[in-house]
Each structure stands twice: as C-alpha cells, then as structure tokens.
C-alpha positions, 0 to 999 in steps of 0.5 A: 778886702772884696774887689767886687760890688755884689759882695757889698750886702746894702740895705735902705732905709726909707722905702718911700719914692727916693729909696725905690729910686736908689734901688733900682740903679743899685741893681744897675750897678749889679750891688747886691740889695738884701733888704729894706727898712721902713716903719710905714708897713704899705711901704715894707710891703711894696718894697718886699714885693717889688724887690724880693727882698727882707724888710723890717721894721727896727733899723737895727734888724736891718744892720744885722744883715748888711755891710753899707745903707742908703738912708732916705728918710725925712730929714728929722730921721737922719741922726738916729739912723746914720748914728746907729750905722757908724757905730756899728762901722757900717758904710753910710750914703745919706740922701742930703740934707745932712740934717733937719737942725745943725745940732744934729747934723753935728752929731752925725758928724761926730759919729763919722768922723770916728766910725771905721767906714766910710760916709757920703753925703748924696750932693748927687750934683757933683758927679754931672758931666757938666760940673766935671768939665769945669772942675778939671777946668778949675784944677788946671787954672783955665779960669784964672783966679775965680772969684765969685760963683752964682749958684740958681736952683729955681723952681717956677711952681715946684713945692713938694707937696703941700702938707708932707713933711717936706713943708713942715718945719719940725720935720724938715727942718726948713723949706726950699732952702734945706731942700733945694738950697744945700745943692747950690750951696754944695756945688757952689763951695766945691768948685771953690774947693771948700775954702771957709765960710766967714759971713752970711747975709740972706733972706727967706720967704714963705710966700706962695705954699700959704695961700688957699689959691696956689695955683700949679701945673703939678706936684711932686706929692699930693696937694692937701691945702696950706694948713700946716706950711710953715716953712720957706719956698724962697731963699736969697743969701751973699755967701763971703768965704775967708780968702775973698770969694764970694757965692750969691745964691738964688733959690725957690720952689715957688716964685713968679718967674721962669725956673732956672737951674744955672751956675756961673763959675767967674775967673779972671781969665775965663768963666764957665756957664752951666745949666742943669736945665738945659744941659748947655756948657760955655766959657767966656773970656775976652782977649787982645789978640789980632783985635779986641774981642769976647769968645764964647765956647759952647762944649758939647757933652752928654747928660748923665745919671748923677745918682747912677755915678754917684752910687759908683763913687760910693762903692768903689771908695768901699773897695778901694778902703778910702778912707780920705773923703771929706764929704760929711764934713763938708756937708756940716759945713753947708748945714752951718751955712743954712742955718745962718741963712734963716738966722740972718732973715730971722734977725735981719742982719750978717751972721758970723759963721763960726767953723 
C-alpha cells in the first residue's frame, strides 16, 4: 500500500481540452502523470510536447504503464476504455456522463462492480464549497424533512460547438440533457442521498441549434453551422422518488432567458439556495418567536476549484484502499433517469423507472 500520490502512475485517455485541464490539476496535486492516449496524432504530439510524457495511439499500451486512468473521450467511447481499464483492475476517473446510452452505461457499471479497483464518475459539482455546506446541514437535519429540489442548469447561448461531437446523437447520446442535465440530476439526487427514482415525466426540445441564423456571442468550439445537429438543446422534467420526494429539472444549452444555475433545496424547517454562477449561498426560514417573521441568512464562502478537489478525493480513496464508493452505480441511476426523460418526451407520457 502506498501513502504518496506520486507513487500512483496516472495516464489520461483523450488528450483534448478536457484531458489537458485534468493534466494541469494532476501536476498541481503532485500526481505522477506518466502518459496519455488519443487516436488523433496532433493531440498526441501536442500533449507530449507540453507534458514531456509518453503518448500512445493504443490505450492498452498506455494501460501497461499506469495504475490509474482519467478518461475524457467523447461519450460513445467511454465503454471501451473504462471496461478495459476495470478488467485490468486499474483505478478509473471517468468524465460524465457514464456513457452515451443506458445499455453502454450498464456494461461499465457491471465491470466496475467486479473490479478490484476504485471507480469515480466526474460529477465535480458535488465538491463545491456551497454544496459541502448544504450537505452537512442536511446531515444535521437543519432543514427538517426535505420534500423537493429545484435543479437548474440553463445557458442563454452555450451550445458547445455546433458540428462537434457534442451535437451528434450517435456519439454524444443526446444534447443539453446528457451534457448539463446529468450534473443537475446527480446533484439533486446526491443531496437527497439517492432515493430510488420511480417515475419521470419530461420533454426535450431542439429549438435553436438547427437554425441557420443562430445568434450567439461565444461558443465552446468553432461553429460550423446546423448541419448534423440532431440533439436537444433544452429539456424540462419532473422526477418522483420512492419516498415521495421530487425534483424539478430545467436544463438548456440555448434559450431566450437569462442564464440560471440555481438549486433550491426545500425543507420543513428551512430551505437552502445556492447559485453556481454568482457563488451565492443562503438559507431561508420562518418563525413565530416574538412575532411572526421571515429569516434569510446569507453565507459567505469561497468558490473552489471543483475539478481539483474531485481529483483529490479520487486519489485519497485510492490511497485509503477504500472501496465504499457508489459513484459508478449512482451514475447508472442518473443514466436511467436521462433515458426515461428521452423516452417520456418521445412517447408523450410518464415513464416508470426500473432499478
């Protein structure tokens, strides 16, 4: 058993922008980055120049040299790289979502369940300071009995590159819902301690991305136009859990309203509201003490680097040899909810979710 992060030989699969983003944080964590893999030659050459490590076109050759991998490829390829890593008992940090389809996600979760290694899915918002504070207050029952979570992840204009793999269903598995919605669904369920989901009703829309005239100020990648855009750019859903608690969901890459990344956790004694865009955190309640009154308490905290803290948690779990982590199985629950929302939208009815 090692007690030093530098002893964990780590590689990255998928050497684009997200892969480099993780690489920078590995260096900050003093983790031993030993190599990378990508099918694109220029990505390999750029990564090798920048980080002075070995790069490979074949992921199995990378896997021969590492103890842990961070997988940041397009969604469709998660299964191949994650399953192969788990079968070799490598530790895996897999960027969200679990996969591009429920069937593929199930195969990844099955491989993780029998592997003698640690798996984590990249739901980095769990590691926000605001979320940590709310989570602790929920554990102390400060909010009373929580009945509902309002989960919003809405961009006014934020399609991640029309014409990129993000906007092609065959590779991504969906659009705004599978890109942004998985973050919102996971965080809402995480705050509720992941009760079983029983029923989902939802609607997805592709309103803006397929337009020839698409007004925007900036884009995550080059805009090559609407050709091939066949995914949703917004979604609305209502999620019922087995214990009667509920979640309302609004996500969008593009819509004619101000951006909104606000969560509200509603309890019988208090409600928590936090906003990832503004960094606000507040608690709201009412009392009859003295005279009827409303109480609003603003909490001052800092906005932390959630990806860096996610990495820290991943490597700490490896060092502790602690397998008590439901991250992958919880990500499979998220994938079931996403699949149910898409089916609900297609069929125009509520969908019963089978665990």
